[in-house]
C-alpha positions, -999 to +999 in steps of 0.1 A: +000+000+000+027+024+009+052+014-017+043+042-042+048+068-014+081+053-005+092+053-041+081+089-045+100+099-013+132+082-025+130+097-060+124+132-045+152+129-020+176+119-048+165+147-071+164+174-044+201+184-045+201+189-083+168+208-081+181+231-055+214+235-073+197+245-105+174+270-087+203+286-069+225+288-100+198+302-123+186+326-097+221+338-087+210+331-051+244+319-036+249+336-003+276+327+023+307+307+019+292+272+015+269+281-014+296+303-030+321+275-029+295+249-041+286+270-071+321+268-084+315+231-090+284+236-111+299+219-142+302+187-121+266+191-110+256+194-147+276+163-156+257+142-130+223+157-133+210+127-153+212+105-122+180+117-105+161+114-138+171+078-142+163+070-106+129+086-108+121+067-140+132+034-125+110+041-095+082+051-119+078+086-105+071+105-137+065+139-121+097+138-102+115+126-133+101+156-153+112+180-126+147+164-125+148+166-163+141+203-162+169+208-137+192+187-159+185+207-190+188+240-172+222+231-159+233+219-193+222+251-210+244+272-187+274+249-188+277+231-221+282+262-244+315+269-226+330+239-244+322+253-279+329+290-278+310+318-295+310+330-331+329+362-335+335+360-373+316+392-379+343+412-360+372+426-380+405+411-371+429+437-358+463+440-342+471+408-322+482+412-286+497+383-267+487+382-230+496+360-201+485+354-166+504+335-139+496+329-102+530+321-087+518+306-054+532+330-029+563+335-050+572+298-051+567+291-088+597+283-109+609+317-122+628+302-152+597+282-163+576+313-161+600+334-182+605+306-207+567+303-211+565+341-217+593+339-243+578+309-261+545+326-265+560+360-273+540+376-245+536+413-246+515+419-214+519+398-183+497+397-151+514+380-121+495+372-089+508+363-054+539+383-062+561+384-030+590+408-024+616+380-024+602+366-057+609+398-077+648+395-078+645+357-086+622+365-115+644+394-127+675+371-125+656+346-148+651+374-174+618+390-165+631+425-164+648+422-197+616+407-213+592+433-198+610+466-193+577+485-185+560+474-153+541+483-121+548+459-092+530+458-059+548+429-043+534+420-008+539+391+016+517+361+013+491+360-015+482+396-017+508+410-041+505+414-079+523+429-109+514+442-143+543+439-168+546+450-205+569+451-234+552+484-244+552+517-225+527+521-197+507+552-190+489+563-158+502+532-139+490+529-104+486+503-076+453+495-059+445+515-028+442+496+005+425+478+022+421+454-007+447+432-023+472+445-049+455+448-083+477+473-102+465+488-134+478+509-163+471+519-199+493+498-223+504+518-254+503+491-280+518+501-314+493+502-342+463+496-319+439+513-296+453+519-261+445+490-237+436+498-201+447+466-182+443+454-147+460+426-129+431+409-111+433+390-078+403+395-055+404+380-020+391+344-021+358+338-003+365+323+031+347+306+060+348+339+078+325+354+052+323+365+015+319+402+019+356+410+010+353+388-021+321+405-031+336+439-025+366+432-047+345+418-076+319+445-073+348+470-075+358+458-110+355+486-136+327+483-161+335+478-197+332+510-217+320+516-252+346+543-259+379+554-246+407+530-238+397+494-244+396+475-210+411+442-202+410+423-169+434+394-165+444+373-135+431+350-108+395+361-103+388+335-075+354+332-092+338+311-120+312+318-146+287+302-121+291+331-096+266+359-099+292+385-090+314+376-120+284+375-143+275+410-132+310+421-143+306+404-177+272+419-182+288+454-183+302+445-217+331+421-213+339+388-231+354+359-212+383+346-232+380+309-222+343+309-228+347+326-262+373+301-274+356+269-262+380+265-232+354+274-205+354+239-189+392+236-185+401+237-148+430+259-137+430+254-099+418+224-079+392+213-104+377+247-112+385+275-136+392+308-118+422+321-139+407+341-167+409+370-192+381+395-197+382+419-226+360+447-239+336+436-266+353+458-291+381+433-291+380+395-294+400+366-282+413+345-311+433+319-291+436+309-255+455+280-237+464+269-202+498+256-192+514+238-163+536+261-142+560+242-120+557+247-083+525+267-087+490+254-077+475+273-107+479+268-144+492+298-164+470+313-191+482+326-225+459+343-250+459+363-282+436+393-282+427+410-315+426+448-309+409+475-329+432+498-348+443+529-329 
């Protein structure tokens, strides 16, 4: 007599985590450390969202199966396109700019490997995160100063330092004001192209003590602009495309380089993608790749950005 109810309860209990996940993700409802951390793993939730559908069908609970299917489709819609990229063919190809980002894990990453990676990809603009004071001379000894003569460094102890380095002259370079982490910025004067206002990004990570600092740093990111210097944000964002705060930044007019090139599901740190490049929609990202960086816990990012003519 009670078997249908038991089967219904089991099917619903199995489906509930995915139903809740889809509702929170689509509604941008993540609040507090646990939900913010969980949302970073949305691609894995999407990859397993078929499980409650099958369980409900096996238990012959059609309404639960339908609800689970809706959640499965919703998660697939927001995740799957990242593996294919967008069509940017209508945009005119301009002057290519080679960009790189590297989180060097509190200054511990192999400096020679970083410099060799920058040389191999002919990098013109480099964003370095977790730049410590003692890491700077090691990097320079490996050839970083020779490779990037123009730079603004805000080296700090621990994970709070960053640097923005360039082969081209920098204008209006300035560090980030306290109390936040170092996120230096400058306008890069690229020959034959529109000036590029670039920022080395590394907001505070969300922590068990709260997410308000993380929200403050992401909410403080500058909007993309339809005129003036083209804007580019590059670094360790400590956020994924499944976080509402990052999506709000993108909604101002940025393109995510990994998403645009079909690399949006490639993890860069502990199974999730948080190292990224955002560019003004007047530009486009024509190539992007991730690379192992010895003694760092992050992969480095290299990309080619097509810039409008100056």
